[in-house]
ZAMARKE-147058 format. One record per residue: x, y, z of N, C-alpha, C, O in turn. Coordinates in steps of 0.02 Angstrom, whole numbers, padded with zeros to 5 digits, always signed. Layout:
<sites>
XYZXYZXYZXYZ;...
</sites>
This chain:
<sites>
-01062+01405-01805-01023+01462-01784-01070+01517-01761-01110+01542-01801;-01064+01538-01698-01108+01591-01673-01075+01659-01683-01014+01666-01681;-01117+01707-01694-01092+01775-01709-01133+01824-01670-01194+01820-01670;-01100+01871-01636-01137+01922-01600-01163+01974-01649-01130+01992-01698;-01224+01999-01636-01252+02050-01679-01222+02117-01662-01217+02135-01604;-01201+02153-01713-01176+02220-01703-01235+02269-01706-01290+02250-01726;-01223+02332-01686-01276+02382-01691-01300+02389-01762-01359+02398-01774;-01254+02386-01811-01272+02392-01881-01318+02334-01900-01367+02344-01936;-01303+02273-01878-01345+02215-01894-01416+02225-01869-01464+02209-01904;-01422+02250-01808-01489+02261-01779-01527+02315-01817-01585+02307-01833;-01493+02371-01832-01526+02425-01870-01547+02401-01939-01603+02415-01961;-01503+02365-01973-01517+02340-02040-01576+02292-02038-01621+02295-02080;-01576+02247-01989-01630+02197-01983-01696+02233-01970-01745+02218-02003;-01698+02281-01924-01760+02315-01906-01786+02359-01962-01847+02364-01971;-01741+02390-02000-01762+02435-02054-01799+02397-02108-01848+02423-02135;-01779+02338-02125-01808+02300-02179-01855+02244-02156-01880+02205-02196;-01866+02240-02092-01909+02188-02064-01982+02213-02067-01999+02261-02033;-02024+02181-02105-02094+02202-02110-02132+02189-02046-02187+02217-02038;-02106+02149-02001-02139+02137-01938-02123+02191-01886-02155+02194-01834;-02074+02232-01900-02056+02286-01854-02112+02337-01852-02152+02339-01898;-02116+02378-01799-02171+02423-01790-02172+02483-01836-02223+02516-01843;-02116+02497-01868-02114+02554-01913-02058+02545-01963-02013+02505-01954;-02062+02584-02017-02008+02586-02066-01991+02659-02079-02036+02701-02087;-01928+02675-02081-01907+02744-02095-01915+02757-02169-01889+02720-02211;-01952+02810-02185-01964+02827-02255-01920+02885-02278-01906+02891-02337;-01899+02927-02231-01859+02985-02251-01787+02973-02229-01774+02935-02183;-01742+03007-02264-01672+03000-02247-01640+03069-02251-01645+03103-02303;-01608+03090-02198-01576+03155-02197-01501+03148-02208-01473+03094-02199;-01468+03202-02227-01396+03200-02236-01363+03186-02169-01318+03144-02165;-01384+03220-02118-01361+03205-02049-01424+03187-02010-01472+03225-02010;-01423+03131-01977-01485+03109-01944-01506+03157-01889-01465+03183-01851;-01572+03169-01886-01600+03212-01833-01607+03169-01771-01626+03111-01775;-01593+03198-01712-01597+03158-01649-01668+03135-01634-01711+03176-01619;-01680+03071-01638-01745+03041-01625-01734+02975-01586-01692+02934-01604;-01773+02967-01533-01776+02902-01498-01845+02873-01513-01895+02908-01507;-01846+02809-01530-01910+02775-01543-01909+02711-01503-01862+02671-01508;-01961+02701-01462-01963+02640-01422-02035+02618-01411-02082+02657-01417;-02041+02554-01396-02107+02524-01381-02107+02506-01308-02058+02480-01281;-02163+02520-01275-02173+02499-01206-02244+02473-01199-02276+02459-01249;-02269+02468-01138-02336+02440-01127-02392+02484-01154-02448+02461-01163;-02377+02548-01167-02428+02595-01194-02432+02594-01269-02484+02610-01297;-02378+02574-01303-02376+02576-01376-02308+02598-01400-02256+02581-01371;-02308+02637-01454-02247+02661-01487-02238+02735-01468-02284+02774-01471;-02176+02752-01449-02161+02821-01428-02104+02848-01470-02053+02814-01481;-02113+02910-01493-02061+02947-01528-02041+03006-01484-02084+03044-01462;-01977+03012-01471-01951+03071-01436-01903+03106-01484-01852+03079-01504;-01922+03168-01503-01886+03203-01556-01858+03268-01528-01895+03309-01500;-01792+03278-01534-01760+03339-01510-01782+03398-01552-01775+03397-01613;-01808+03450-01520-01831+03510-01553-01802+03571-01517-01840+03614-01494;-01737+03574-01512-01702+03627-01476-01722+03695-01503-01716+03709-01563;-01745+03739-01458-01761+03807-01477-01825+03816-01516-01839+03871-01539;-01865+03763-01523-01927+03767-01561-01986+03767-01514-01982+03744-01457;-02042+03795-01538-02105+03791-01500-02151+03742-01536-02137+03720-01591;-02206+03726-01504-02252+03679-01535-02283+03707-01599-02304+03669-01642;-02286+03773-01605-02311+03803-01666-02263+03797-01724-02284+03801-01782;-02199+03786-01711-02148+03780-01763-02150+03712-01798-02130+03706-01856;-02173+03661-01763-02170+03592-01788-02237+03571-01814-02289+03586-01784;-02236+03536-01872-02298+03512-01903-02297+03435-01901-02248+03403-01919;-02354+03406-01879-02362+03334-01878-02422+03316-01922-02476+03342-01912;-02412+03273-01970-02465+03251-02016-02470+03175-02015-02420+03140-02006;-02530+03151-02024-02542+03079-02031-02576+03069-02099-02629+03096-02112;-02544+03029-02140-02572+03011-02205-02575+02935-02211-02523+02903-02220;-02633+02908-02206-02644+02836-02205-02604+02804-02149-02622+02814-02091;-02552+02768-02163-02513+02736-02111-02443+02767-02103-02397+02736-02078;-02438+02831-02123-02373+02866-02120-02378+02926-02072-02423+02968-02077;-02332+02928-02025-02325+02983-01978-02270+03029-02004-02214+03008-02014;-02288+03094-02015-02239+03142-02043-02230+03198-01992-02278+03227-01968;-02167+03213-01977-02149+03266-01930-02101+03312-01966-02051+03288-01995;-02115+03379-01966-02070+03423-02003-02064+03492-01970-02107+03514-01932;-02009+03525-01986-01997+03593-01966-01957+03626-02022-01906+03599-02044;-01980+03682-02046-01945+03720-02098-01919+03784-02068-01956+03829-02050;-01852+03786-02063-01819+03844-02034-01828+03904-02080-01815+03899-02140;-01852+03960-02052-01859+04020-02095-01789+04046-02113-01741+04039-02076;-01786+04076-02171-01722+04105-02194-01706+04166-02150-01746+04212-02143;-01647+04165-02120-01624+04220-02078-01551+04235-02092-01511+04189-02104;-01534+04296-02091-01465+04317-02098-01432+04312-02029-01461+04331-01979;-01371+04285-02027-01333+04282-01966-01307+04353-01951-01283+04387-01997;-01310+04376-01889-01282+04441-01872-01207+04443-01888-01170+04397-01871;-01185+04496-01920-01115+04502-01941-01067+04507-01883-01009+04488-01890;-01090+04531-01825-01045+04540-01769-01030+04474-01732-00989+04473-01687;-01063+04420-01751-01051+04356-01719-00992+04319-01752-00989+04313-01813;-00948+04295-01710-00894+04251-01732-00899+04189-01689-00876+04188-01632;-00928+04136-01716-00938+04076-01678-00872+04040-01666-00831+04034-01711;-00863+04017-01605-00806+03974-01589-00827+03900-01597-00787+03858-01618;-00889+03886-01579-00918+03819-01586-00992+03827-01604-01026+03870-01576;-01016+03786-01649-01088+03785-01664-01113+03715-01654-01104+03671-01696;-01145+03705-01596-01170+03639-01579-01245+03634-01575-01273+03579-01578;-01279+03691-01570-01351+03692-01565-01379+03690-01637-01367+03736-01676;-01416+03638-01652-01442+03630-01719-01512+03658-01724-01558+03636-01690;-01520+03707-01767-01586+03736-01782-01597+03731-01856-01608+03782-01890;-01594+03672-01882-01603+03661-01954-01670+03630-01969-01701+03601-01925;-01691+03637-02030-01754+03607-02052-01747+03531-02049-01693+03504-02056;-01804+03498-02039-01804+03425-02041-01872+03401-02066-01923+03433-02054;-01871+03345-02100-01931+03311-02124-01922+03237-02107-01878+03204-02135;-01962+03211-02064-01958+03142-02044-02023+03107-02063-02077+03137-02059;-02018+03045-02085-02078+03008-02104-02069+02935-02083-02016+02906-02095;-02119+02907-02051-02116+02838-02028-02179+02801-02048-02234+02825-02035;-02172+02744-02079-02229+02702-02096-02244+02661-02033-02201+02625-02008;-02305+02668-02008-02324+02637-01944-02363+02573-01957-02408+02572-01999;-02345+02521-01921-02377+02456-01927-02450+02460-01905-02468+02504-01865;-02491+02416-01931-02562+02414-01911-02571+02390-01839-02627+02392-01813;-02518+02368-01808-02525+02347-01737-02531+02407-01691-02545+02400-01631;-02521+02469-01719-02530+02531-01682-02588+02570-01712-02602+02565-01771;-02623+02608-01669-02680+02649-01690-02656+02721-01700-02658+02761-01653;-02633+02736-01759-02604+02802-01774-02656+02858-01765-02638+02913-01746;-02720+02844-01778-02772+02896-01772-02783+02916-01699-02812+02969-01687;-02761+02876-01652-02770+02894-01581-02704+02918-01549-02698+02921-01488;-02656+02935-01592-02592+02961-01567-02600+03029-01533-02646+03066-01548;-02555+03044-01488-02553+03108-01453-02483+03137-01458-02434+03100-01466;-02479+03203-01452-02414+03236-01455-02410+03291-01403-02460+03325-01391;-02352+03300-01374-02339+03352-01325-02267+03374-01331-02223+03334-01347;-02255+03438-01318-02186+03465-01320-02171+03495-01253-02210+03535-01227;-02113+03476-01226-02091+03504-01162-02016+03506-01161-01982+03457-01176;-01989+03564-01143-01918+03574-01135-01878+03553-01198-01825+03522-01192;-01904+03570-01257-01868+03556-01319-01872+03483-01342-01835+03463-01387;-01916+03444-01312-01923+03373-01331-01996+03362-01353-02042+03370-01313;-02005+03342-01415-02071+03324-01442-02083+03251-01428-02043+03209-01449;-02138+03236-01394-02154+03167-01376-02219+03149-01412-02271+03180-01401;-02215+03098-01455-02274+03073-01491-02287+03002-01467-02244+02959-01473;-02347+02991-01441-02366+02925-01416-02419+02896-01462-02471+02926-01474;-02406+02835-01488-02453+02801-01533-02473+02736-01497-02431+02691-01490;-02535+02731-01474-02555+02671-01436-02564+02609-01480-02571+02614-01541;-02563+02552-01448-02576+02490-01484-02648+02491-01509-02692+02519-01477;-02660+02460-01567-02727+02451-01592-02762+02398-01548-02729+02353-01522;-02825+02404-01539-02863+02359-01495-02850+02285-01512-02838+02244-01467;-02853+02269-01576-02845+02199-01595-02774+02173-01584-02763+02113-01582;-02726+02220-01576-02656+02199-01566-02640+02186-01493-02588+02157-01477;-02684+02209-01448-02670+02199-01377-02678+02126-01359-02723+02092-01385;-02637+02101-01315-02643+02031-01294-02711+02020-01260-02735+02062-01223;-02741+01963-01273-02806+01947-01242-02801+01878-01211-02758+01838-01229;-02846+01866-01164-02851+01801-01133-02917+01771-01154-02969+01804-01150;-02917+01709-01176-02979+01675-01192-03000+01632-01134-02959+01598-01103;-03064+01633-01120-03091+01592-01068-03109+01523-01096-03139+01519-01150;-03091+01472-01062-03106+01404-01085-03176+01387-01061-03192+01396-01002;-03218+01363-01107-03287+01345-01089-03294+01272-01076-03348+01248-01061;
</sites>
């Protein structure tokens, strides 16, 4: 009996698959918008940082864990504001991802442009495909 994989099946499989490129270590009450994908350059994280500057966000690497965080300063809302809709999220977040050894976390780069934080983690040299010459 064949069964189509649902989105939940794929997420569940990838989260607990040790062969996957990363494992999510942190869990938020409401997930922070993050896209994670692999391409020919390596592993890429695109993290929504609406209204933040590069100085607001902290990125740390501890062994094989990539940590991204922002702590929103305590601010009082102006009393004269009566929101009709609140859709722009400026809340604190702490994200942590365990990165596979197939990526070289120490050579990762980060850039922020137009409210999108882009972290690029290249493949480790030994993980890149190689061709052997036959003698």
